[in-house]
LOKEMI-53692 format. One record per residue (C-alpha): residue in one letter; x, y, z. Coordinates in steps of 0.001 Angstrom, whole numbers, padded with zeros to 6 digits, always signed. Each point is the difference from the previous one (the first is absolute). Layout:
! LOKEMI-53692
AXYZ ...
END
This chain:
! LOKEMI-53692
M-038014+001015+002461 D-001177+001499-003044 T+002129-001016-003466 P+001745+003036-000867 I-001036+002077-003397 I+003719-000023-000918 A+001628-003615-000500 L+003739-000012+000557 A+002452-001326-002434 D+000222-003706-000254 R+003956+000458+000934 M-001138+000982+003060 K-000896-003518+000940 L+003357-001076-000276 I+001778+002193+002406 K-000868-000975+003234 P+000088+002687+003123 S+003421-000167+002280 P-000224-002272+002720 T+002180+002328+002068 L-002364+003058-000524 A-002101-000849+003409 V+003012-000451+001951 N+001672+003332-001363 A-003167+001625+000446 K-000474-000950+003480 A+003784+000607+001008 K-000584+003358-001152 A-003111+000501+001878 M+001441-001188+003323 K+002782+002323-000367 A-002116+002814-000251 A-001665-000974+003319 G+003227-000004+001590 A+001599-003565-000376 D+003192-000585+000008 I+000543-001719-003091 L+003144-001242-000957 N-000376-000136-003814 F+001991-002821-001857 S-001943-000094-003361 V+001776+003252-001795 G+001524-000873-003330 E+002313+003171+000119 P+003348+000583+001663 D-000145+002148+003390 F+002440+002480-001220 D-000282+003464-001324 T+000790+000856-003565 P+003442+000908-000413 D+000222+003946+000040 H+001422+000646-002982 V-002524-001884-001785 C-002583+002181+001764 A+001921+002922-000951 A-000301-000736-003505 G-003616-000125+000309 K-000622+003485+001671 Q+002503+001513-002526 A-002574-001406-002524 I-002569+001580+001425 D+001627+003393+000315 D+001158-000343-003464 R-003763-000440-001256 F+000836-003664-001365 T-003336-000562+000345 R-001767-001023-003398 Y-000383-002642-002087 T+003580-002007-000993 A+000263-002533-002875 V-002212-003212+001036 P+002803-002482+000289 G+001889+002653+002442 I+002447+002588-000621 P+002985-000708-001992 E+002381+000886+002860 L-001547-002442+002128 R+000103-003118-002536 E+003337+000840-000560 A+001206+000133+003355 I-001794-003409+000686 V+001853-001347-003066 K+003242+001135+001110 R-000261-001459+003671 F-001424-003479-001516 A+003304+000224-002288 E+002555+000718+002959 D-001748-002156+002597 K-001325-003109-001872 G+001879+000167-003411 W-003431-000157-001927 H-000161+002549-002774 Y-003332+001510-001150 T-000783+003180-001748 P-002393+002624+001330 E-002609-001187-002360 Q+000097-003425+001849 V-001059+002174+003303 Q-003414+000526+001115 V-000303+002019+002967 C-003420-000403+001862 C-002186+000816+002975 G+001963-002538+002528 G+000779-004008-000653 K-003593-001019-000064 H-000829+002202-002768 G+003266-001215-002088 L-001548-003961+000702 Y-003621+001429-001113 N+001403+001437-003457 M+001901-002803-000413 A-002949-002429+000398 Q-002058+002009-002196 A+002291+000131-002606 L+001095-003704-000296 F-003198-002433+001369 G-003393-000807-000756 P-002547-002484-000277 G+001682-003431-000609 D+003518+001133+001816 E+000938-001443+002944 V+002795+001214+002410 L+001907-001831+002503 I-000165+001665+003564 P+002567-001711+002563 T-002160-000143+003281 P+000088+001494+002661 Y-000352+003240-002149 W-000196+003493+000133 V-003745+001072+000236 S-000402+001743-002977 Y+001226-002434-002444 P-003051-002580-000623 P-002533+003076-000249 I+002163+002022-002282 I+000293-002734-002339 Q-003671-000940+000069 L-000722+003536-000889 A+001690-000356-002984 G-002338-002952-001070 A+003032-002880+000869 T-000011-002723+002241 P+002739-000013+003009 V+001087-003398+000778 L+001671-000629+003570 V+003058-001872+000113 P+000415-001001+003512 L+003154+000370+001730 S+001514-001989+003536 E+000175+001411+002986 E+002681-003034+000429 S+002058+001372-002876 D+000152+003412+001189 F-002725+001171-002412 D+002380-000693-003065 L-001692-000858-003355 N+000130-003847-000769 P+000733-000528-003569 D-002143-003289+000174 V-002746+001556+001444 L-000007+002935-002404 R-000083-002266-002956 K-003325-001510+001038 Y-001638+003180+000144 A+001279+001145-003381 T-002155-000543-003187 S-000213+000792-003505 K-002231+002993+001109 T+003193+001520+002191 K+000920+003488-001142 G+001798+001323+003132 I+001256-000555+003441 I+000598+002599+002792 L+002845-000080+002056 N+000534+001785+003137 S+003241-000235+001629 P+000587+000766+002696 S-003744-000707+000607 N-003084+001914+001754 P-001158-001475+002274 T+002786-003059+000641 G+003568+002170-000622 S+001252-002996-001387 I+002505+000162-003183 F-000330-002453-002939 S+003063-002116-000300 E+002255+000349-003203 K-001020-004010-000544 A-003552+001097-000431 L+000463+002757-001865 K+001575-001935-002323 A-002351-002489-000479 V-002733+002974-000115 A+002414+001580-003083 E-000128-003430-002166 M-003613-000323+000683 A-000787+003279-001007 L+002295-000044-003263 A-001365-002775-001045 G-003457+000789+000595 N+000418+003552-001329 W-001228+001513+003539 V+000326+003504+000573 V+001885+000369+003488 I-001346+002309+002498 S+002613+001204+002741 D-001023+001898+002567 D+002706+001478+001687 I-001452+002470+002764 Y+002149-001322+002672 D+003207-000429-001717 T+001968+002152+001879 I-000854-001395+003640 V+001983-003237-000262 Y+001465-001470+003147 D+001747-003009-001542 D+003618+000350-001111 G+000994+000178-003825 P-002008+001133-003108 L-003717-000781+000197 P-000710-002599-002255 H-001924+001590-003330 I-001459-002064-002911 L+001105+002689-002290 N+004154-000758+001087 I-000696-003805+000151 E-001682+000430-003763 P+000745+002834-001856 K-001678-001177-002987 L-003418+000661+001969 K+000688+003645-000501 D-002369+000499-002719 Q-002989-001753+001699 T+000490+001470+003318 I-001721+002692+001902 I+001655+001648+003022 L-002099+001650+002177 N+001330+002491+003037 G-000179+003117+001579 V+001063+002112+002552 S-002643-000667+002664 K+002146-002617+002046 S+003578+000970-000541 F-000294+003986+000724 A-003351-000201+001836 M-001980+001533-002323 T-003552-002025+000076 G-002199+003013-000001 W+002041+001858-002720 R-001591-002649-002253 I+002952-000729-002355 G+000642-003070-001609 Y+001782-001205-003420 S-000113-002743-002314 L+003058-000974-002482 G-000340-002514-002738 P-000410-000603-003784 Q-000880+003458-001884 H-003005-001088-001517 I-001407-001232+002965 I+000831+003189+002257 A-001337+001765-003302 S-003602-002050+000420 M+000284+000543+003749 N+000371+004073-000410 K-003171-000274-002332 I-001824-001594+003030 Q+001254+002617+002623 S-000654+002906-002817 Q-003789-001043+000401 S-000069-000260+003546 T+002210+001975+002352 S+001902+001823-002940 N+003613+001044+001912 P+001167-000583+003865 S-000002+002781+002075 S+002500+002690-001573 V+001328+001044+003424 A+000333-003693+001518 Q+002220-000784-003332 K+002184+002780+001030 A+000645-001767+003209 A+000145-003105-001496 L+002672+001547-002283 A+002199+001362+003132 A-000455-003820+001403 V+000986-001951-002979 S+002959+002040-000991 G+001092+001618+003373 P+001531-002244+002951 Q-000634-003388+000374 D+001021-000669+003623 F-003514+000151+001254 P-001448-003304-000873 L+003180-001574+001842 K-000696+002168+002927 M-003350-001438+000019 K+001183-003662-000133 E+002352+000748+002718 S-002897+000905+002313 F-002253-002890-001015 L+002570-002965+000242 P+000200-000207+003856 R-003895+000829+000274 R-000242-003189-002635 D+002231-002043+002124 F-001932+000846+003661 I-003630-000724-001537 I+001309-003346-001461 Q+001656-000936+003163 E-002840+000942+001922 L-002805-001755-002629 T+002036-003318-000268 S+000135-000236+004090 I-003739-000124+000052 D-001297-003507+000445 G-001661-001372-003174 V+001012+003053-002035 T+002232-000243-003356 C+001416+002767-002137 V+002351+000425-002685 V+002615+002201+000205 P-000507+002972-002656 G+002989+000634-002464 G-001066+003436-000693 A-003195+002411+000111 F-001097+000720+003848 Y-002903-002395+000486 V+000156-003663+001936 F-002754-002248-000814 P-000664-002530+003075 N-001931-003106+000313 L-002613+000242+002384 S-002312-002729-001136 K+000971-002234+002556 Y-002245+002305+002321 Y-002976+000246-002429 S-001503-002835+001921 K+000067+001715+003231 S-002453+002416+001530 F-000318+002943+002495 E-003584+000659+001581 G-001208-002989-001820 K+000233+001686-003930 Q+002514-001901-001715 L+002375+001515-002133 K-000306-002442-003461 D+002588+002351-002096 S+002269+002969-000821 L-003059+002402+000143 G-001047-001310+003443 M+003609+000193+001145 S+000471+003341-001281 E-003267+001155+001528 Y+000889-001501+003260 L+003549+001367+000365 L-001841+003567-000847 E-002602-000338+002849 K+001846-001700+002384 S+003491+001131+000031 F-000260+003583-002332 L+002143-001714-002921 A-001035+000870-003395 T+001436-002672-002495 V-001015-001143-003424 P-001603-003565-000151 G+001392-002392-002445 V-003026-000830-001888 A+000652+003596-001492 F+003163-001632-002038 G-001433-003119-000750 A+001548-002077+003263 D-002078-000094+002509 E+002000-001783+002440 F+001829+003161+000804 V+000060+003502+001263 R+001911+003098-001513 F+002442+002119+002623 S+001286+003094-001484 F+003354+000800+002036 A+000239+003381-001534 A-000896+001527+003847 S+002448+000755+002872 M+001920-002793+002049 E-002110+001455+002705 E-003327-000710-001672 I+001229-003440-001089 K+001090-001064+003533 E-003092+001084+001095 G-002145-001727-002954 M+001797-003412+000645 T-000878+000164+004036 R-003699+000715-001099 L+000121-002929-002357 K+001172-002423+002026 K-002219+001479+002901 A-003019-000691-002306 L+000905-003514-001649 S+000922-001444+003655 E-003784+001141+001163 L-001562-002333-003027 S-001495-003282+001125 
END
């Protein structure tokens, strides 16, 4: 192949293609060809956006609210977010400490561009959400992967964290409940993180996008409740995508120290400008309106979670941590990697996901995408009928390996 005339930027050498692309592309092609694909790879609720939220979006269009807005979001939405956080969490911010952006991922990107650069290290508990390391790399900084243990339910181990922290550490990303594991960091672990963050002057990035989907009793442990002194060095990332089934509306938001939010606004002003005006009005209805929708989703997800855990752990050689939140399970299928089907050895999570797709028409996400190759992620944001059929297919597929 001839060398291209136009060379790519050096940063592209840092960003690896997603290992899930081939599996996802094949799943779509098979479904288009008529295959009965059961999709457990999707990272979004299987609910429609609430009617009152959709109505607000429609009204915005009818009102011709279709022009540019302020870069950090319309004032009434930022004010509503401030009010919601004060009422629900007891955390007090001003509208100037809020940025509304084009989805939670966009907020993470703005934050990384504003805060990190060459020579900086950012601690990322692993398994991690797929976009954390690339976004840190795109800022010129170095992601440092801190391994979590299945044996400890993927909780943070302070002793392990200390081994990975250096004088170059500038931040840590916390995602609790987690994607992909659904695990929740304990108060003990978060207290240790808070002590290290204060001592090392780290920025704490708390990705709380799943904080309304929690199955355990009692309040969700959060680092700001454990150590309020950290408020001046903490960025909260959240949005309406998961809590109100609004993934396609693309509205996320960030809260933090005003000078950091102001810098994130500079980044946003030179990239996307404002988020969609119509979607902001819909998000305003979600944030300021009835808050029972997330509870309805949680009540629907809980029996699905319990069933899929029961089915997975009944399979010989399969272990799976019970998720405390979100809508994912992350079973360890590595005992089957040494096995083969029709002379082809699976070897890894990508091979397992490909096998499940080809053999049983099950679309999953290989754990290598999350930095944990022993596992495969299943979403249980699917109907109980689909989950039952999916587990039947999984058991049959694994039983046919030799």
